[in-house]
C-alpha positions as CSV (number, residue, x, y, z in Angstrom):
1,V,7.7,-3.0,-12.1
2,R,6.0,-0.1,-13.9
3,S,7.1,2.3,-11.2
4,G,10.8,1.5,-11.7
5,L,11.1,0.9,-8.0
6,R,14.6,-0.1,-7.1
7,E,17.0,-0.4,-4.2
8,G,17.3,2.9,-2.2
9,D,14.0,4.3,-3.3
10,L,11.5,5.7,-0.8
11,A,8.3,3.8,-1.3
12,I,5.1,5.0,0.4
13,F,2.1,2.8,0.8
14,V,-1.2,4.4,1.6
15,G,-3.3,1.6,3.2
16,V,-1.7,-1.5,4.5
17,G,-4.6,-4.0,4.5
18,G,-4.9,-7.0,2.2
19,V,-3.2,-5.5,-0.9
20,G,-0.9,-2.9,0.8
21,S,0.6,-5.4,3.2
22,F,1.9,-7.5,0.3
23,G,3.0,-4.4,-1.6
24,V,5.1,-3.3,1.4
25,Q,6.8,-6.6,1.6
26,L,7.5,-6.7,-2.2
27,A,9.0,-3.2,-2.1
28,A,11.2,-4.0,0.9
29,A,12.3,-7.2,-0.8
30,L,13.4,-5.0,-3.8
31,G,15.5,-2.9,-1.4
32,A,13.2,0.1,-1.0
33,Y,12.9,2.0,2.2
34,V,9.2,1.6,2.9
35,V,6.9,4.1,4.7
36,A,3.4,2.8,5.6
37,L,0.3,5.0,6.1
38,D,-3.0,3.8,7.5
39,V,-5.8,4.7,9.9
40,S,-5.4,1.4,11.8
41,P,-2.8,1.2,14.5
42,L,-3.2,-2.6,14.5
43,K,-2.3,-2.8,10.8
44,L,0.6,-0.4,11.2
45,D,2.0,-2.4,14.2
46,R,1.8,-5.6,12.2
47,I,3.4,-4.2,9.0
48,A,6.3,-2.7,11.0
49,H,7.5,-6.3,11.4
50,F,7.2,-7.1,7.7
51,G,9.1,-4.4,5.8
52,A,7.8,-1.0,6.8
53,R,10.6,1.1,8.3
54,F,8.5,4.1,9.2
55,T,4.7,4.2,9.9
56,I,2.2,7.0,10.4
57,D,-1.3,6.7,11.8
58,V,-3.0,9.3,9.5
59,R,-6.3,9.5,11.3
60,D,-7.1,13.1,11.9
61,L,-3.9,14.4,10.2
62,A,-4.0,17.0,7.5
63,H,-2.4,15.9,4.2
64,R,0.3,18.6,4.5
65,S,1.2,17.3,8.0
66,V,1.7,13.8,6.7
67,K,3.9,15.0,3.9
68,K,6.0,17.1,6.3
69,Q,6.5,14.1,8.6
70,I,7.7,12.0,5.6
71,I,10.1,14.7,4.4
72,A,11.5,15.2,7.9
73,H,12.0,11.4,8.3
74,A,13.5,11.1,4.9
75,K,16.0,13.9,5.6
76,G,16.9,12.4,8.9
77,E,17.6,9.0,7.4
78,G,19.5,10.4,4.4
79,L,16.7,9.2,2.0
80,P,15.5,11.0,-1.2
81,T,12.9,13.7,-0.8
82,T,12.1,13.6,-4.5
83,R,11.1,10.8,-7.0
84,W,9.1,9.0,-4.3
85,K,7.2,5.9,-5.4
86,I,3.7,6.2,-3.9
87,F,1.3,3.3,-4.0
88,E,-2.4,3.9,-3.1
89,T,-3.6,0.6,-1.8
90,S,-6.4,1.6,0.5
91,G,-9.2,1.7,-2.1
92,T,-10.8,4.6,-0.2
93,T,-11.6,8.2,-1.3
94,A,-9.6,9.5,1.6
95,G,-6.6,7.3,0.8
96,Q,-6.6,8.3,-2.8
97,E,-6.8,12.0,-2.0
98,L,-3.9,11.6,0.5
99,A,-1.8,9.7,-2.0
100,F,-2.2,12.4,-4.6
101,S,-1.4,15.1,-2.1
102,L,2.0,13.4,-1.5
103,L,3.2,14.0,-5.0
104,G,6.4,15.8,-5.3
105,P,9.1,16.4,-7.9
106,G,9.4,13.4,-10.2
107,A,7.1,11.2,-8.1
108,Y,5.3,8.1,-9.3
109,L,1.8,7.3,-8.1
110,G,0.5,3.8,-8.6
111,V,-3.2,3.6,-8.0
112,V,-3.9,0.0,-7.0
113,G,-6.8,0.4,-4.5
114,Y,-10.3,0.7,-6.0
115,T,-13.2,2.8,-4.9
116,R,-16.5,3.6,-6.7
117,S,-16.7,7.0,-5.0
118,D,-15.7,10.2,-6.8
119,V,-12.3,11.5,-5.8
120,C,-11.5,15.2,-6.0
121,I,-7.8,15.8,-6.9
122,P,-5.9,18.7,-8.4
123,L,-4.6,17.1,-11.7
124,S,-2.3,20.1,-12.3
125,R,0.1,18.6,-9.6
126,L,1.1,16.1,-12.2
127,M,2.3,18.9,-14.4
128,A,3.8,21.0,-11.7
129,F,5.9,18.2,-10.3
130,D,6.6,16.4,-13.5
131,A,5.0,13.4,-11.8
132,T,3.4,10.3,-13.1
133,A,0.1,8.6,-12.0
134,R,-0.8,5.2,-13.3
135,G,-3.5,2.6,-12.5
136,N,-2.9,-1.1,-12.0
137,W,-5.6,-3.7,-12.1
138,G,-3.3,-6.6,-11.2
139,C,-0.1,-8.5,-11.7
140,L,0.7,-9.8,-15.2
141,P,1.1,-13.6,-15.3
142,R,4.6,-13.3,-16.6
143,Y,5.7,-11.9,-13.2
144,Y,4.1,-14.8,-11.2
145,P,7.4,-16.8,-11.1
146,D,9.3,-13.9,-9.6
147,V,6.6,-13.2,-7.0
148,L,6.4,-16.8,-6.0
149,A,10.1,-17.0,-5.7
150,L,9.9,-14.1,-3.1
151,V,7.2,-16.0,-1.2
152,L,9.1,-19.3,-1.3
153,S,12.3,-17.6,-0.2
154,G,10.5,-16.1,2.8
155,K,11.0,-12.5,1.7
156,V,7.2,-12.1,1.4
157,K,5.1,-13.7,4.1
158,I,1.5,-14.7,3.4
159,A,0.3,-16.5,6.6
160,P,0.3,-13.5,8.9
161,F,-2.0,-11.6,6.6
162,V,-4.7,-14.2,5.7
163,E,-7.2,-16.3,7.7
164,R,-9.3,-19.2,6.6
165,H,-13.0,-19.4,6.9
166,P,-15.5,-22.1,5.9
167,M,-17.2,-21.1,2.6
168,S,-20.6,-21.6,4.4
169,Q,-19.8,-18.4,6.3
170,I,-19.6,-16.3,3.2
171,N,-22.7,-14.3,4.1
172,E,-21.2,-13.3,7.4
173,I,-17.7,-12.6,6.0
174,F,-18.5,-10.4,3.0
175,P,-20.3,-7.6,4.9
176,K,-17.4,-7.5,7.4
177,L,-14.9,-7.4,4.6
178,H,-16.8,-4.5,2.9
179,E,-17.0,-2.6,6.2
180,Q,-13.3,-3.1,6.8
181,L,-14.0,-5.0,10.0
182,I,-11.6,-7.8,9.0
183,T,-7.9,-7.1,9.5
184,K,-6.7,-10.1,7.5
185,R,-7.5,-11.2,4.0
186,P,-10.2,-13.9,4.2
187,V,-9.7,-17.2,2.3
188,L,-12.9,-19.2,1.9
189,I,-12.5,-23.0,2.1
190,P,-15.3,-25.2,0.6
191,D,-17.0,-27.1,3.4
192,F,-20.0,-28.7,1.8
193,A,-20.4,-31.9,-0.2
């Protein structure tokens, strides 16, 4: 909502794990052309079936190369090469640096992913490109009905992106989650009396 994302916009998601996969679907449901970037071919293959129209495996790619690929693809598809809506949803230092490097004229960068690590970015890009960067901690409750309507209509799928685990396995699940060894969002179900 804050980004002003609308039909026909080019939306770029850096990281398509637990948060990014839902962001891709929401952007596609709003009519945006969605580009997904990730280091996991598995996640990219999956999200290509749920709203991402173009995917790039960014492992071992320079930021400039990623941006050039997006520009070339946008031109080939007749899409805008300015005023991109970029969403950093990886929560990694590398992802945040990549997202910032994608800024161009009039771009909007929404920082949704969280990392405790320091991130080195050239802030003057905001000035040079008349761009905007904004953080987002979560969805305001007043938007819940609209989001739920998209889920209930089938425009946003949840089941392919979550898996259930007994809560008694929390000590096994959490380390895997933090090490990004889990490809779906874990939902812990109480299994004790």
